C-alpha positions in Angstrom: 68.9 77.8 120.1 67.8 75.4 117.4 70.2 73.2 115.5 70.2 72.0 111.8 72.9 69.9 110.3 74.7 71.3 107.3 76.8 68.9 105.3 78.9 71.8 104.1 81.8 71.6 106.5 85.1 69.8 107.1 87.8 69.5 109.7 89.9 72.5 110.6 93.6 72.1 110.1 95.4 70.5 113.0 96.7 73.0 115.6 94.8 76.0 114.3 93.4 78.2 117.1 90.0 79.7 116.6 90.5 83.4 117.0 88.1 85.3 114.7 84.4 85.8 114.3 83.1 86.9 110.9 79.7 88.6 110.7 77.7 88.2 107.5 74.3 89.2 106.1 72.1 87.1 104.0 68.6 87.4 102.4 67.3 84.8 100.1 65.9 85.7 97.6 67.3 89.3 97.8 65.2 91.5 100.0 63.3 88.7 101.6 64.0 87.7 105.2 62.5 84.2 105.7 64.7 81.5 107.1 63.4 78.5 105.0 65.5 79.2 101.8 68.6 79.9 103.9 68.3 76.7 105.8 67.7 74.8 102.5 70.9 76.5 101.0 73.0 75.6 104.0 71.7 72.0 104.0 72.1 71.5 100.3 68.4 71.1 99.7 67.6 74.4 97.9 65.2 74.0 95.0 67.0 76.0 92.3 63.8 76.4 90.4 61.9 78.0 93.4 63.0 81.5 92.4 64.7 82.9 89.3 67.7 84.2 91.3 68.4 80.7 92.7 69.8 79.5 89.4 73.2 81.1 90.3 73.3 79.1 93.5 73.0 75.6 91.9 75.9 73.5 93.1 77.0 76.0 95.6 78.2 74.5 98.9 78.1 77.1 101.7 77.4 77.2 105.4 77.9 79.2 108.5 78.3 78.1 112.1 75.2 80.1 113.1 72.3 82.1 111.6 70.5 84.9 113.6 67.0 85.5 112.2 65.2 88.9 112.4 63.5 87.9 115.6 66.8 87.0 117.3 66.4 83.2 117.0 69.9 81.5 116.8 70.2 78.5 114.6 73.4 76.5 114.7 74.3 74.8 111.4 77.9 73.6 112.0 79.7 72.8 115.3 82.3 75.4 116.1 85.2 72.9 116.2 84.5 72.2 112.5 85.3 74.5 109.5 82.2 75.9 108.0 82.3 77.2 104.5 81.4 80.9 104.9 84.4 83.1 104.1 85.5 82.0 100.7 88.7 83.6 99.4 89.7 85.7 102.4 92.5 87.0 104.5 92.8 88.7 107.9 96.0 90.3 109.1 98.1 88.5 106.6 96.5 85.1 107.2 94.7 83.6 104.2 91.8 81.2 104.4 89.7 82.6 107.2 87.5 79.5 107.3 90.4 77.7 109.0 90.4 79.9 112.1 87.1 81.8 112.1 83.5 81.2 113.2 80.9 82.5 110.8 77.6 84.1 111.9 75.0 84.9 109.2 72.4 87.5 110.2 69.3 87.7 108.0 69.4 91.1 106.4 70.5 93.1 103.5 71.9 96.6 102.5 68.4 98.2 102.4 66.8 97.4 105.8 68.2 98.0 109.2 69.0 95.0 111.4 66.6 94.5 114.3 67.3 95.2 118.0 66.8 91.4 118.6 69.6 90.7 116.1 72.0 93.1 117.8 71.2 91.6 121.2 71.3 88.0 120.3 74.4 88.3 118.0 76.2 90.0 120.9 75.1 87.3 123.3 76.3 84.6 120.9 79.7 86.4 120.4 80.1 86.8 124.1 79.6 83.1 124.6 82.1 82.3 121.9 84.6 84.7 123.4 84.3 82.8 126.7 84.8 79.5 125.0 87.7 80.8 122.7 89.7 83.3 124.7 91.8 84.3 121.7 88.7 86.0 120.3 88.6 89.6 121.5 86.2 92.4 120.5 88.7 93.6 117.8 88.6 90.1 116.3 84.9 90.3 115.4 84.9 91.6 111.9 82.6 91.8 108.8 82.8 89.7 105.7 83.7 92.9 104.0 86.8 93.2 106.1 88.2 89.8 105.2 87.2 90.0 101.5 87.3 93.7 100.6 86.0 94.5 97.2 84.4 91.1 96.8 81.9 91.2 99.7 79.8 94.0 101.2 78.3 92.4 104.3 77.2 92.9 107.0 77.1 96.3 105.2 76.1 99.8 105.9 72.9 98.8 107.7 74.9 97.1 110.4 75.9 99.6 113.2 79.2 98.4 114.7 78.7 101.1 117.4 75.3 99.6 118.4 76.7 96.1 118.3 79.7 97.0 120.5 77.2 98.7 123.0 75.2 95.5 123.0 78.3 93.4 123.4 79.5 95.5 126.4 76.1 95.0 128.2 76.2 91.2 127.9 77.6 89.4 130.9 77.2 85.7 130.9 75.0 83.2 129.2 74.9 79.6 128.4 73.9 78.2 125.0 73.1 74.6 124.6 75.2 73.7 121.5 78.4 75.2 120.1 
C-alpha cells in the first residue's frame, strides 16, 4: 500500500465509533482511469485548467481514506482515525453526517466500464482488514455512496457487483496492511 497525504480531513467527533464503510467510484476526467488527477484532487493540487470538466472542481475539498486503482493498488490518503471528506450530505439508518463514523474507499471506475477482478479482490482485502480493526463494521455495514445519499449520488453504481464483492470478501481470511 502506498500513502499520500491529503489535507482534506479533520478530527472525528469525540466518542464516535467507526462502524461503516462507504464504497465510491471515481474517474477524473469522466471516463478516464488514471490516478494522477485523483491524487491531485485529494491533495488540493488539481490544475483546474488541465481539463474543461475540472472548472467545476475548483475550490472543492474532498478526500477518501483509500483509493483502489484499476490494477488493485491501494493508496491511503487519510488515516482511518481521522474524518475524511467523502460522503457529503448523507445519512445511514437515521444517523446524519456519515463522514463522522464511516471510512471512505474510492475505486477508480464509472458507470460504463466494469470494475476489475483486482479491484474486487483488493477492496475485499482492505474491507476485511478494516473489519478486523473496527469490529462494529460487519458485512451489512459496507454500503455504497448511493445508499447514504440516494438521489444525489450514483456510485459505485450498476457496474459494481455486490454479489461478486461479497464472494471476494468471504474468501479473504487475514492480511496485514502497513498503514491504516
